[in-house]
Phi, psi and omega in degrees: 000131181290147178286141176224146178266093181207184180264317176199159179297318184294328187259002189299316181295315180296318180295322180294316178297319180297320179295321179298315180293321181300327183266357183225096182301341180280001181242158177210148178275147173268115188304132177086000182222155173274067184224136175246136179240158171285139182294343178290355179278356183294091173069013184279121179275359188270355183295132180272336182182170178226154181230121174282117195212209178257147189302323183290349183259013174278132180188176186283343177272281173291109189276082181278130185274321186218169182220147178268173181302154180278331184278178192273359176291146184295142175289149185265152176303324180296317179293320179295315180298321179298322179293317179297317178300319183297315182286328179293315180291339177277358175107012181294139179288339179180171182227132176251122176265121177255116192237131174284143188283082169232142187304314181297319180294318180296321179294313183293314179291324179296317178297316180296320180298314181297319180292322179293319177296323178297334178273000177099003180282146176268103186231135173236162181222132174248129177258124182263126175226089186252005183293128179251023186280325193268126180286329179249147181300144177252146181302323182278354180086185181281140179290154174271128183231214189294339177300341179305325184294331178290327173296318176303313186294316180296316180297317180295319180295320178294318179299318180296329181277355176097014179293153178284165179300320180294320179297318179295316180302314182295316182294315181294323177300320178293321179299318183296336181270356185246024181217161177216150181222142176219135181254154177216135183221151175262351183207162172277186171232175179217130174292142180312129180086001183237166177279164177305147186287336175202176183238142175232138175288165183300333184253024183238156173221154186246129181253137172084042181276161169268194182250010178250016177091001181287150180293167184267199183261346182209136175254130185231161171290150181302132182239156170299157185303315182300315180292321180298316179295321177300318177299317182297311182295320179298319180294319182293332186248005181298123181302334180277356181272120183295336182254023185290160171261123182286085183257123181230174178304135180089354179296148175245130187225159163257128180255130175242118175257106191251127175283124179283003171133316187244009179277138178289156178290339172301309181292322182298319177296322178297316179295319180299314178298320179296321180294317180297317179293321184295320179294331170069190183286341183286340181241132178269118178270093185298321177213149177229128178249137182226122179162195179256098185254320178216104190255165174238065182056239186261017182301125179274081183204184184215150170235148176248130175240134175236125177242122175289128187229156167244185184297323180297315180296321179298320178297321179291322177295324181282346184304138184293146177207152174259006177303125190293335183275351180274132184286161173282084194278132175288127182277062182204153180293153171279156182222144177275352177284131182292122181270110184223150170250145176294143179292144178302143178280157181290150181291165183294338182270005183290135177283125180260142180242121181273144175294136182277147179230016182280193183298334184281350185300314181298320180295318179298316180297321179296312180297313182298322178298319179291323176299314181296319179297319180297316180295321179295320180290338182265006189306306184289325177300316180292322176299317181297317177298322185287337181295336181289332187225358183218213183259010173074025183241012183301318179295318178299319182297312181290325177294322177297319177297319181297320180290328178290325189261350186306130185292347179278357174289146181283075177210162178301144181298145180282158173293155180304325179251126179294123181230146176291151177265000182187186181291170182307136181087359182287341177074026184277342185233185180296145182263109179242158183256175173060208182290341184283344182296306184303314179299325181288339182278344180098196185298139173305145185303128183106343177286159181295154182274150177270134176303142182295337179223076184300146183291148174263172181310137183119312175280326179050033174250163181077189181222168179307137186304335182281343186303311183301322179297314183292324179290330181277341184304314182302340180284339184240002177232156181272353182239166172300142185292344184243161172061046169219036172066071175200181178297341180292334177301314179292319182294321178298315180297318179296320181297319179299317180292326181289345176299339179297341179295341180284342184285139177302136178078007181295138178261134189298306187297315177299322179294317179297320178298318178295323179296318179297315180297321179295319179295318180294321178294321178294321178297316179296326181294338179293344179301324184252010185269147173273124185295136177247356180204169180078178182297330181298336182291346180262001184249142179304135181298337178295339181267351182259098185246004183238158176295158181293130183296324178295320178295320179297317180295317181296323180293000000 
């Protein structure tokens, strides 16, 4: 059984609704039912209508009257009828029930509708079936998915504008016939207290899922995001698909990129960009919505919804609302053209470093090549070390640096010491993350500069190339730069050993060998050290049994 953060299986839906109301003063629970109402219903005779919907879509713009449970158990006829009665008694001119096409939902809402009509209420029902997964028609019809929220928005905007119940019914019915939705997931979900609804291998993904945890219509091998989105759009628009969306050149659409619950926003943004590019120049994306609109608990997946729109529909989508689940939508089309500004140029006082072309260039390239090769070969080892105390990307970070700096790249050779081309944020050097970024950037701004060609033994001028960086560190860190479990431990040890180069008669190779040994010993010493900085400083020392990955990489 999957872990869930709740109090009990029996109370999870009620607790979730109570929390939603507690955080939103504009909402209220209907006593004795799993129903949420807008607080504007308290005795207000001005209400034009109510919509039995989802709790997050209640707001001051789209005047939704009632809400069904948040969890996946079917809503009951009694709860639906109670919601209709509440909005009717508050003065609503009529009630529109927007129902996703699932057999249980249609039965429950249908029973409630008949009983409400028998009591004299003016009630209509729209059934949404926007699923584009099935190539052949199904007896039960297309399932209702995330496109339902666009029906909510259109209905609410029309109600706010004073449209009649019949006008709203007709418009929303037309909307449901002009859209398609398709889901894709990397994992199943699980209802509280139950096991996952299906199983997927590590290298598999599921196409064409519903929102109740049911499996899809096709199981595929894991694909990159761009390819996965292309498959989704192709399936949704395939002429042989009975549930396809007739999308052609010149079509104007609203795109909804919906998180099915467990997808990170990192991945969601990647999918959104892929979807915009995939639709291409032939389709105008009048509006694009990105977020968690209709989820399947913790399912790590995404659904794409496309609604064919005209100018009137776009205006209804743009209509203002205080419904908390509706995004702060930009009233402008999405574009596949990359929106970029040129980076600011460096100031006139910036020190420029020219690439060297002297006799030492070949030697520098040889050394740099071996350093880069070593970092690339250690990528997974460093990642494994970093998983104990960080996010497991130390190897990726150093490998990225190695690929940027590798001398076989077609660019001028780098100086022996990586130096920034300008002040922080100037963008003069490779962009690395975490603790590894500052050392790769060179001396902290304001530290003394390293000669572009430091003297070797015999000249005895200058200092070890790492010195300026270490001297500048206290200006930008709250701790001493050394001995607090980071790559600086290795660099400090190496710098100390390199001071021997100042001595008359010092031989380069023995000093360098001693520096390497000192750095390796310092890296190993981090195994028993209590972290004073970095993510490791927040983790119990009992859990840190390996040397620091940054120190190992620096050594």
